[in-house]
C-alpha positions as CSV (number, residue, x, y, z in Angstrom):
1,M,67.7,177.7,136.5
2,T,69.9,175.2,138.2
3,G,67.7,172.3,136.8
4,T,68.0,173.8,133.4
5,H,71.8,174.0,133.7
6,A,71.9,170.4,134.9
7,S,69.8,169.2,132.1
8,G,72.0,171.0,129.6
9,Q,75.1,169.3,131.1
10,R,73.5,165.9,130.8
11,L,72.5,166.6,127.2
12,C,76.0,167.8,126.3
13,R,77.6,164.8,128.0
14,L,75.1,162.3,126.2
15,L,75.9,163.8,122.8
16,V,79.6,164.1,123.3
17,S,79.7,160.4,124.6
18,L,77.8,159.4,121.5
19,V,80.1,161.2,119.0
20,F,83.3,159.9,120.7
21,T,81.8,156.4,120.8
22,L,81.1,156.5,117.0
23,L,84.6,157.8,116.3
24,I,86.1,155.0,118.3
25,F,84.0,152.4,116.6
26,N,85.2,153.7,113.2
27,R,83.4,151.2,110.9
28,W,82.2,152.2,107.5
29,V,80.9,148.7,106.5
30,V,80.0,145.4,108.1
31,Y,82.4,143.1,106.3
32,N,86.1,143.2,105.7
33,T,87.7,142.1,102.4
34,P,89.4,138.6,102.5
35,L,93.2,139.0,101.9
36,D,96.0,136.9,100.5
37,G,99.1,135.9,102.4
38,L,99.7,134.2,105.8
39,D,97.5,136.4,108.0
40,G,94.8,136.5,105.4
41,S,94.9,132.8,105.2
42,W,94.2,132.1,108.8
43,A,91.4,134.6,108.8
44,I,89.8,132.8,105.8
45,A,90.4,129.4,107.5
46,L,88.4,130.5,110.6
47,H,85.4,130.9,108.3
48,L,86.0,127.8,106.3
49,A,86.1,125.7,109.5
50,R,82.9,127.3,110.7
51,A,81.2,126.6,107.3
52,A,82.3,122.9,107.6
53,G,81.1,122.5,111.1
54,L,84.4,121.7,112.6
55,D,84.8,121.3,116.3
56,Y,87.4,123.5,118.1
57,G,89.8,121.4,120.1
58,T,89.6,118.3,118.0
59,D,89.0,119.1,114.3
60,F,90.4,122.7,114.4
61,I,92.8,124.4,116.7
62,F,94.0,128.0,116.6
63,T,94.7,130.9,118.9
64,Y,91.3,132.3,117.9
65,G,88.3,130.3,119.0
66,P,84.8,129.6,117.7
67,L,83.9,133.4,117.9
68,G,87.2,134.4,116.3
69,W,85.3,135.2,113.1
70,Y,84.2,138.4,114.7
71,T,87.8,139.6,114.7
72,T,88.1,139.0,111.0
73,R,84.6,140.1,109.8
74,L,84.9,138.2,106.5
75,P,81.8,137.6,104.3
76,I,82.3,133.9,104.1
77,A,80.5,131.9,106.9
78,V,78.9,134.6,109.1
79,E,75.5,136.4,108.8
80,T,75.3,140.2,109.0
81,W,73.2,140.1,112.1
82,E,75.8,138.2,114.1
83,I,78.4,140.8,113.4
84,V,76.0,143.7,114.1
85,L,75.0,142.1,117.4
86,L,78.6,142.0,118.7
87,D,79.1,145.4,117.2
88,L,76.3,146.6,119.4
89,V,77.8,145.0,122.5
90,Y,81.1,146.8,121.7
91,V,79.4,150.1,121.1
92,V,77.2,150.1,124.2
93,H,80.2,149.3,126.5
94,V,82.4,151.9,124.8
95,Y,79.6,154.5,125.4
96,I,79.2,153.6,129.1
97,I,83.0,153.9,129.7
98,I,83.1,157.3,127.9
99,W,80.0,158.5,129.9
100,F,81.8,157.6,133.1
101,V,85.0,159.4,132.0
102,L,83.4,162.6,131.1
103,G,81.9,162.9,134.5
104,P,78.7,164.7,135.7
105,Q,80.3,168.1,135.8
106,F,81.5,169.8,132.6
107,S,85.2,170.5,132.5
108,W,87.1,171.9,129.4
109,L,90.3,170.1,130.6
110,R,88.6,166.7,131.0
111,Y,86.7,166.9,127.8
112,G,89.8,168.1,125.9
113,I,91.9,165.3,127.3
114,V,89.3,162.7,126.4
115,A,89.0,164.3,122.9
116,G,92.7,164.0,122.4
117,L,92.8,160.4,123.6
118,V,89.9,159.4,121.4
119,T,91.6,161.0,118.4
120,L,94.8,159.1,118.9
121,H,93.1,155.9,119.6
122,T,90.9,156.1,116.5
123,L,93.7,157.1,114.1
124,A,96.2,154.6,115.3
125,A,96.4,151.6,112.9
126,G,95.6,148.1,114.0
127,T,92.7,146.4,115.8
128,E,92.7,143.9,118.6
129,T,89.1,143.6,119.7
130,P,89.6,140.8,122.2
131,F,91.8,143.0,124.2
132,V,89.1,145.8,124.4
133,F,86.6,143.1,125.6
134,Y,89.2,142.1,128.3
135,F,89.2,145.7,129.3
136,F,85.4,145.7,129.6
137,V,85.7,142.8,132.1
138,L,88.0,144.9,134.3
139,A,85.6,147.9,133.9
140,Y,82.8,145.7,135.3
141,L,84.9,144.6,138.2
142,G,85.9,148.2,138.9
143,H,82.2,149.3,138.8
144,Y,81.4,146.4,141.2
145,Q,84.0,147.6,143.5
146,R,82.4,151.1,143.5
147,T,78.7,150.0,143.7
148,R,78.7,146.4,145.0
149,Q,76.0,145.6,142.5
150,A,75.9,141.9,141.8
151,W,74.7,142.2,138.2
152,T,78.1,143.6,137.3
153,L,79.6,140.3,138.1
154,V,77.3,138.6,135.7
155,G,78.1,141.2,133.1
156,A,81.8,140.6,133.7
157,S,81.2,136.8,133.2
158,V,79.4,137.2,129.9
159,I,82.1,139.5,128.4
160,A,84.9,137.2,129.7
161,I,83.3,134.2,128.0
162,L,82.9,136.1,124.7
163,T,86.5,137.1,125.0
164,F,87.6,133.5,125.8
165,Y,85.9,132.2,122.5
166,M,87.2,135.1,120.4
167,K,90.9,134.7,121.3
168,A,91.8,132.1,123.9
169,N,95.0,133.5,125.2
170,V,93.4,136.9,126.1
171,G,90.2,135.1,127.2
172,L,91.9,132.8,129.6
173,V,93.3,135.8,131.4
174,S,90.0,137.6,131.4
175,L,88.3,134.5,133.0
176,G,91.2,134.1,135.4
177,S,91.0,137.8,136.4
178,L,87.3,137.4,137.3
179,V,87.8,134.3,139.3
180,I,90.9,135.7,141.1
181,Y,89.1,139.0,141.8
182,A,86.0,137.2,143.3
183,L,88.1,134.8,145.5
184,I,90.5,137.4,146.9
185,Q,87.6,139.9,147.6
186,R,85.8,137.1,149.5
187,L,88.9,136.2,151.5
188,T,89.4,139.8,152.5
189,G,85.8,140.2,153.4
190,E,85.1,142.7,150.7
191,M,82.5,140.4,148.9
192,P,79.7,138.6,150.5
193,S,79.4,134.8,149.9
194,R,76.3,135.1,147.7
195,H,78.2,137.5,145.3
196,L,81.1,134.9,145.1
197,L,78.5,132.2,144.2
198,I,76.9,134.5,141.5
199,S,80.3,135.2,139.9
200,L,81.6,131.6,139.9
201,G,78.1,130.2,139.1
202,S,77.8,132.6,136.2
203,V,81.1,131.4,134.6
204,A,80.3,127.8,135.2
205,T,76.8,128.2,133.6
206,L,78.0,130.0,130.6
207,L,80.8,127.5,130.0
208,A,78.3,124.7,130.2
209,L,76.0,126.5,127.8
210,S,78.9,127.2,125.4
211,V,79.6,123.5,125.0
212,V,76.0,123.1,123.8
213,L,75.8,126.1,121.6
214,L,79.2,126.4,120.1
215,P,81.3,123.9,118.1
216,V,83.8,123.3,120.8
217,Q,85.1,120.3,122.8
218,L,86.1,122.1,125.9
219,G,88.6,119.8,127.4
220,P,90.7,119.3,124.3
221,Y,90.3,123.0,123.5
222,L,91.8,124.0,126.8
223,V,94.6,121.5,126.5
224,A,95.6,122.5,123.0
225,Q,95.4,126.3,123.8
226,W,97.7,125.8,126.8
227,H,100.3,124.2,124.4
228,L,99.9,127.1,122.0
229,I,100.2,129.7,124.6
230,D,103.1,128.0,126.4
231,S,105.2,127.5,123.4
232,Y,104.3,130.6,121.4
233,N,106.5,132.7,123.5
234,D,109.6,130.5,122.8
235,V,109.1,130.1,119.0
236,M,107.4,133.2,117.7
237,Y,109.6,136.1,119.1
238,L,110.7,138.7,116.8
239,V,112.5,142.1,117.3
240,Q,112.3,144.9,114.8
241,N,112.0,148.1,116.8
242,K,114.1,148.4,119.9
243,R,113.3,152.0,120.4
244,A,109.6,151.3,120.9
245,V,110.5,148.7,123.5
246,L,112.7,151.1,125.4
247,V,110.1,153.9,125.2
248,S,107.4,151.6,126.6
249,L,109.7,150.4,129.4
250,L,110.5,154.1,130.2
251,I,106.8,154.9,130.4
252,L,106.0,152.0,132.6
253,G,108.9,152.9,134.8
254,M,107.8,156.6,135.2
255,T,104.3,155.3,135.9
256,I,105.4,153.1,138.7
257,G,107.4,156.0,140.1
258,A,104.4,158.4,139.9
259,L,101.9,156.0,141.4
260,S,104.3,155.2,144.2
261,W,104.0,158.7,145.6
262,P,100.3,158.6,146.6
263,L,100.8,155.1,147.9
264,Y,103.7,156.4,150.0
265,R,101.6,159.1,151.5
266,L,98.9,156.6,152.3
267,L,101.5,154.4,154.0
268,K,102.7,157.4,156.1
269,T,99.1,158.1,157.3
270,G,98.3,154.5,157.9
271,L,95.6,154.3,155.3
272,L,97.5,152.1,152.8
273,P,96.5,148.7,154.3
274,G,92.8,149.6,154.1
275,L,93.2,150.8,150.5
276,L,95.0,147.7,149.4
277,R,92.4,145.5,151.1
278,R,89.6,147.2,149.1
279,E,91.5,147.9,145.8
280,G,94.7,146.0,145.8
281,V,93.3,143.1,143.7
282,L,92.0,145.6,141.1
283,F,95.5,147.2,141.0
284,G,97.1,143.8,140.5
285,L,94.7,143.0,137.6
286,V,95.4,146.3,136.0
287,A,99.1,145.4,136.3
288,L,98.4,142.0,134.8
289,Q,96.6,143.5,131.9
290,L,99.5,145.8,131.2
291,F,101.9,142.8,131.3
292,V,99.7,140.9,129.0
293,L,99.5,143.8,126.6
294,F,103.3,144.2,126.7
295,K,103.8,140.6,125.9
296,E,101.2,140.8,123.1
297,S,103.0,143.6,121.6
298,F,106.6,142.8,122.1
299,V,107.0,139.1,121.9
300,R,106.5,139.4,118.2
301,A,107.7,143.0,118.0
302,D,106.8,143.9,114.5
303,A,105.1,147.2,113.5
304,G,101.6,145.8,113.7
305,H,102.0,144.2,117.2
306,I,103.8,147.1,118.6
307,G,101.0,149.4,117.8
308,F,98.8,147.5,120.2
309,F,100.7,148.7,123.2
310,Y,100.5,152.3,122.4
311,K,96.8,152.1,121.3
312,Y,95.5,149.9,124.0
313,G,97.9,150.9,126.8
314,L,95.5,153.6,127.6
315,L,92.8,151.2,128.8
316,P,94.3,149.7,132.0
317,F,95.1,153.1,133.3
318,T,91.6,154.1,132.7
319,I,90.4,151.6,135.2
320,L,92.5,153.3,137.9
321,A,91.4,156.7,136.8
322,L,87.7,155.7,136.9
323,F,87.3,153.4,139.8
324,S,90.0,154.1,142.4
325,A,88.5,155.5,145.6
326,H,91.7,157.6,146.2
327,S,91.7,160.9,144.3
328,S,95.6,161.0,144.1
329,V,95.7,157.6,142.4
330,R,93.0,158.7,139.9
331,R,94.9,161.9,139.1
332,W,98.4,160.2,138.7
333,A,96.8,157.4,136.6
334,V,96.4,160.2,133.9
335,L,100.2,160.7,133.6
336,P,101.0,157.4,131.7
337,M,98.0,158.1,129.4
338,I,99.4,161.4,128.5
339,L,102.9,159.9,127.9
340,L,101.5,157.2,125.7
341,A,99.7,159.8,123.7
342,I,102.8,161.9,123.3
343,A,105.0,158.9,122.3
344,A,102.6,157.0,120.1
345,P,102.6,159.2,117.0
346,K,106.4,158.8,116.8
347,L,106.3,155.1,117.1
348,V,103.0,153.8,115.6
349,T,101.5,154.2,112.2
350,Y,98.6,156.7,112.1
351,N,96.0,157.3,109.5
352,W,95.8,161.1,109.7
353,D,92.6,162.4,108.2
354,S,91.6,166.0,108.1
355,S,87.9,165.1,108.0
356,F,88.3,163.3,111.5
357,P,86.2,165.7,113.6
358,Y,83.0,165.3,111.6
359,R,83.4,162.1,109.6
360,W,81.5,160.1,112.2
361,V,78.3,161.3,110.6
362,S,79.2,159.8,107.3
363,Q,80.6,156.7,109.0
364,A,77.3,156.0,110.8
365,V,75.3,156.5,107.6
366,S,77.6,154.3,105.6
367,Y,77.5,151.6,108.3
368,G,73.7,151.8,108.5
369,Q,73.4,151.5,104.8
370,D,75.7,148.4,104.7
371,V,73.7,146.8,107.5
372,W,70.5,147.2,105.4
373,H,72.1,146.1,102.1
374,P,75.4,144.5,103.0
375,V,78.2,144.3,100.5
376,R,80.1,141.0,100.6
377,P,83.6,141.7,99.0
378,S,85.4,138.9,97.4
379,L,89.1,137.9,97.6
380,V,91.3,140.2,95.4
381,T,94.4,138.4,94.1
382,N,96.8,138.7,91.1
383,R,98.3,135.2,91.7
384,T,98.4,132.7,88.8
385,G,97.2,129.9,91.1
386,L,97.5,126.2,90.7
387,P,97.8,124.4,87.5
388,V,94.5,123.7,85.6
389,S,95.2,120.0,85.5
390,W,95.4,120.0,89.3
391,L,92.2,121.9,89.7
392,N,90.4,119.3,87.6
393,R,91.8,116.6,89.7
394,L,91.1,118.3,93.0
395,S,87.5,119.3,92.1
396,Q,85.1,117.9,94.8
397,K,88.1,116.3,96.6
398,R,89.1,117.1,100.1
399,V,92.2,119.2,100.1
400,D,94.7,120.5,102.7
401,I,97.7,122.9,102.2
402,M,101.1,123.2,103.8
403,P,102.5,125.3,105.2
404,A,99.9,128.1,105.4
405,D,98.3,129.4,102.2
406,V,94.6,128.6,102.8
407,A,93.8,131.7,100.7
408,L,95.0,129.8,97.6
409,L,92.4,127.0,98.2
410,Y,89.7,129.6,98.9
411,H,90.7,131.4,95.7
412,H,90.1,128.2,93.7
413,K,87.0,127.3,95.6
414,L,88.4,123.9,96.6
415,R,87.0,121.9,99.4
416,Y,89.3,122.8,102.3
417,T,89.9,120.0,104.8
418,P,92.5,121.2,107.3
419,R,94.7,119.2,109.7
420,P,93.8,120.4,113.3
421,I,96.6,123.0,113.6
422,M,96.0,124.4,110.2
423,Q,99.1,126.5,109.6
424,T,102.6,125.0,110.1
425,Y,104.2,128.0,111.9
426,Q,101.6,127.4,114.8
427,V,102.8,123.9,115.3
428,T,105.3,124.8,118.1
429,D,105.7,121.6,120.2
430,A,105.5,117.9,120.1
431,Y,101.9,117.6,121.3
432,L,100.6,119.8,118.5
433,D,102.7,118.1,116.0
434,S,101.3,114.7,117.1
435,L,97.7,115.9,116.5
436,N,98.5,116.7,112.9
437,A,100.4,113.5,112.4
438,T,97.5,111.5,113.8
439,Y,95.1,113.3,111.6
440,Y,97.1,112.4,108.4
441,G,97.0,108.8,109.4
442,S,93.2,108.8,109.9
443,A,90.3,108.0,107.6
444,R,89.1,111.6,107.9
445,A,92.3,113.1,106.4
446,A,92.3,115.1,103.2
447,D,92.4,113.3,100.0
448,Y,95.2,115.5,98.6
449,V,97.8,117.8,100.2
450,V,99.4,120.8,98.4
451,I,102.9,121.6,99.8
452,A,105.1,124.6,99.3
453,W,108.8,124.9,100.6
454,D,108.6,127.8,103.0
455,A,108.9,128.7,106.7
456,I,108.7,131.9,108.7
457,D,111.4,133.7,110.8
458,G,114.3,131.7,109.3
459,R,113.1,128.3,110.5
460,D,114.0,125.0,108.8
461,P,111.0,124.1,106.5
462,F,111.9,120.4,106.7
463,N,112.0,120.3,110.5
464,D,108.7,122.2,111.0
465,E,106.0,119.6,111.9
466,P,108.6,116.6,111.7
467,A,106.1,114.0,113.0
468,T,103.5,115.3,110.5
469,K,106.1,115.0,107.7
470,L,106.7,111.4,108.7
471,A,103.0,110.7,108.6
472,L,102.8,112.3,105.1
473,R,105.7,110.0,103.9
474,T,103.8,107.0,105.2
475,H,100.2,107.8,104.2
476,Y,100.7,109.9,101.0
477,A,102.5,109.6,97.7
478,V,103.8,112.3,95.3
479,V,101.4,112.9,92.4
480,D,103.0,115.8,90.6
481,Q,105.4,118.8,91.1
482,Q,104.8,122.1,89.2
483,G,106.5,125.5,89.9
484,D,106.5,126.2,93.6
485,W,104.1,123.5,94.5
486,L,104.1,119.7,95.2
487,L,100.8,117.6,95.1
488,L,100.4,114.6,97.4
489,G,97.6,112.0,97.1
490,K,96.4,109.8,99.9
491,K,97.5,106.1,99.6
492,A,94.8,103.5,99.6
493,I,97.0,101.1,101.7
494,P,99.4,103.1,103.8
495,Q,102.7,101.6,104.9
496,T,103.8,101.3,108.6
497,D,107.2,102.5,109.9
498,H,108.9,100.6,112.6
499,K,110.6,102.7,115.5
500,P,113.5,100.9,117.3
501,L,114.6,101.8,120.8
502,V,116.0,105.2,121.8
503,R,119.7,106.1,122.4
504,T,120.9,109.0,124.4
505,Q,124.1,111.0,124.3
506,V,125.3,114.1,126.0
507,A,126.4,117.2,123.9
508,Q,127.6,120.7,124.4
509,I,126.1,123.9,122.9
510,G,128.6,125.2,120.4
511,H,130.1,121.8,119.7
512,S,129.2,119.7,116.6
513,V,127.4,116.4,117.2
514,P,128.2,113.8,114.3
515,V,125.3,112.2,112.5
516,R,126.0,108.5,112.2
517,P,123.5,106.0,110.5
518,A,121.8,103.7,112.9
519,D,119.4,100.9,111.7
520,G,119.0,102.7,108.5
521,C,119.8,106.3,107.5
522,W,117.0,108.1,109.4
523,Q,116.9,109.1,113.1
524,R,114.7,111.5,115.1
525,W,116.7,113.5,117.6
526,Q,114.8,115.0,120.6
527,I,117.1,117.5,122.2
528,D,116.7,118.4,125.8
529,C,117.9,122.1,126.1
530,R,117.2,124.2,129.1
531,Y,117.3,128.0,130.0
532,R,119.4,129.1,132.9
533,P,117.5,131.2,135.5
534,M,118.3,134.5,133.8
535,G,117.3,133.1,130.4
536,A,114.0,131.8,131.9
537,L,113.4,135.3,133.4
538,Q,114.1,137.0,130.1
539,R,111.6,134.6,128.5
540,L,108.9,135.3,131.1
541,L,109.3,139.1,131.1
542,F,110.1,139.8,127.4
543,Q,111.4,137.4,124.9
544,P,113.5,134.2,125.1
545,P,117.2,134.4,124.2
546,S,118.0,133.3,120.6
547,L,118.8,129.8,119.7
548,H,119.9,128.4,116.4
549,V,120.8,125.0,114.8
550,E,123.6,124.7,112.3
551,L,123.5,121.8,109.8
552,T,126.7,120.7,108.0
553,Y,126.5,118.6,104.8
554,Q,128.9,116.1,103.3
555,S,129.6,118.7,100.6
556,G,130.9,121.1,103.3
557,Q,128.0,123.5,103.0
558,R,126.2,124.7,106.0
559,D,122.7,125.8,106.7
560,T,121.7,127.8,109.9
561,F,118.2,128.0,111.1
562,R,116.4,129.6,114.0
563,T,114.9,127.1,116.4
564,A,113.5,127.0,120.0
565,I,113.4,124.8,123.0
566,P,109.9,123.3,122.2
567,L,110.9,122.6,118.6
568,L,114.1,120.8,119.8
569,K,112.1,118.8,122.3
570,G,109.6,117.9,119.7
571,G,112.4,116.4,117.6
572,L,114.4,116.9,114.5
573,L,114.4,114.6,111.6
574,V,118.1,113.7,111.0
575,G,119.4,112.0,107.9
576,P,119.6,113.0,104.2
577,H,118.3,116.5,104.5
578,P,115.9,118.2,102.0
579,R,116.9,121.7,101.2
580,N,114.3,122.6,98.6
581,L,111.0,121.5,97.2
582,A,112.5,119.0,94.7
583,N,114.5,117.4,97.6
584,M,111.2,117.2,99.6
585,S,109.6,115.3,96.8
586,H,112.5,112.8,96.9
587,F,112.0,112.4,100.7
588,L,108.3,111.7,100.3
589,Q,109.0,109.2,97.5
590,R,111.8,107.5,99.6
591,R,114.5,108.3,97.2
592,D,116.9,109.2,100.0
593,Q,119.9,108.6,97.8
594,H,119.1,111.9,96.0
595,L,119.2,114.0,99.1
596,P,122.1,116.0,100.5
597,G,123.9,114.0,103.1
598,L,124.1,115.5,106.7
599,V,127.2,114.9,108.7
600,S,126.8,117.0,111.8
601,I,124.5,119.2,113.9
602,R,125.5,122.0,116.2
603,L,123.4,124.3,118.5
604,L,124.4,128.0,118.7
605,A,123.3,129.9,121.7
606,D,124.6,132.1,124.5
607,T,125.6,129.7,127.3
608,S,125.2,132.4,129.9
609,L,121.4,132.1,129.2
610,F,121.3,128.4,128.4
611,Y,122.8,125.5,130.2
612,P,125.7,124.4,128.0
613,T,125.0,120.6,128.4
614,V,122.2,119.1,126.4
615,H,120.8,115.6,126.1
616,V,120.2,114.2,122.7
617,H,117.7,111.3,122.5
618,Q,118.2,109.5,119.2
619,Y,115.3,107.4,117.8
620,P,116.5,105.4,114.7
621,L,113.7,105.2,112.1
622,N,113.1,102.6,109.5
623,L,111.6,104.6,106.6
624,S,112.2,102.1,103.9
625,G,109.6,101.4,101.2
626,N,108.9,101.7,97.5
627,G,106.6,104.7,97.6
628,Q,104.3,103.5,94.9
629,P,101.7,106.1,94.0
630,D,98.8,103.8,94.9
631,Y,96.5,106.7,95.9
632,A,92.8,106.4,94.9
633,D,91.3,109.1,92.6
């Protein structure tokens, strides 16, 4: 009878785990529909870069790597079996985690809690697959800590590499977590030497294989990703929902307080040093994942990003609940999960569906049918698009677009040939800008560039990618302007601009710095502005303090734009200042006399968070030339 009861419990556990897994997977079809707009454009660009065989790190650079197509699932440059294979990896790991969570003994309370968490996770809007794979890495490490089975270290290495090539910022932390865990466990005597060699050897071997199998130049890829990660925090911050931030901080504070109690009890009994030696590194990696998730959600705190914290914040605490050897830690780890589940519906968009409890059946059937006969949806757009005369000219030509609307080129089936950092808002420091500028001066550059006058987050459209705009002025000529678009053609014999020596002056935040012509009317100002310690701490833990630049024109009019330290260090183009697309056309044609004159620049910031003194390095530029349209058709 006992054997029959145990078999029944295993069957129940197996079936419930399967149902919960299918609910979490929540896929009806293999492919997503290509979308218009900024985010739709970078997703499309990932596939167009793959179709063109571009190398990541040199030809193409973005936060998402050569496996980033999996996060977009578009029917452009990926076969069905590739998506299904990674779906299978995802589903198997989710199933294993749920199997562990449900436990060998049936409990109404445990099954009820898991059902509630699965429901909230599934119905919450938004998906960030690389973060789930990052969680799988920690789950492998937690399982190793419990079993000391070496194969789990290999599994962690495989998932970490996959994560790294899906989304580099999350993947670098995943790889770093694995290496840190292995080294510290070895130093504390909790891991034998052969297991350390297995973990580090697996990472090294897989990285070596990836260079052969994937379109990536590993060294340049790592350097470029570091620049993207380091400057993203300064430039891309956005606050829209302060209540969500405060609630998340409250939950984290209560969690720290709750978990401090069992740790205090262990300290009193003298057992804490042993626990920290065995599990301390895993506790630290869980805290690191929470921090990364907090930054992922609240650096750019719009509705879409905020949802990630309340959807995926359950995952790090699951590691503690599953793999801690101390029962009190396991029990208290459930508290933040419950708090997140209570708070989430009030702060995150949910797709409530009355058919949720049983729709997994129709989901599984629909997904299976689509695997067998996949539907490849096309881009849906109501836009009028580019002029017919342009399309005739651009047919079979290599075309790039600024600042971001790759979906427009895809819509017209043009031959997309991107600069390395393929959307302007991602060009967040001088190094990244120099890569694009070098590209436009090379033989492999696009034949034509389509330009719109636009920038995100209140930034100055003219001083996004300043070095790149200088390269455009040198190597391209204006062909035509229609509506919201400007068309540039590559010059057959580009002109070269001379750059005289630098001049430096000291200025103060809040005080205007006059613009005086030097060796011509154009200069490039690289402004060295620094955070005070509290400003740097705010940048590290949450978001940087705000920084703006005010431009005053000869007419007395003023423009105020949002800026950031990396953008200022990269340099501002200072001189007659374009304020619209027509002005930009004059700049590119070297008709500077038609541009609004700039008389002063002033930085606006809280000097309690920034040092008030800045150094302005002024590079006079000789941008003279006739701008003849000598491009070759």
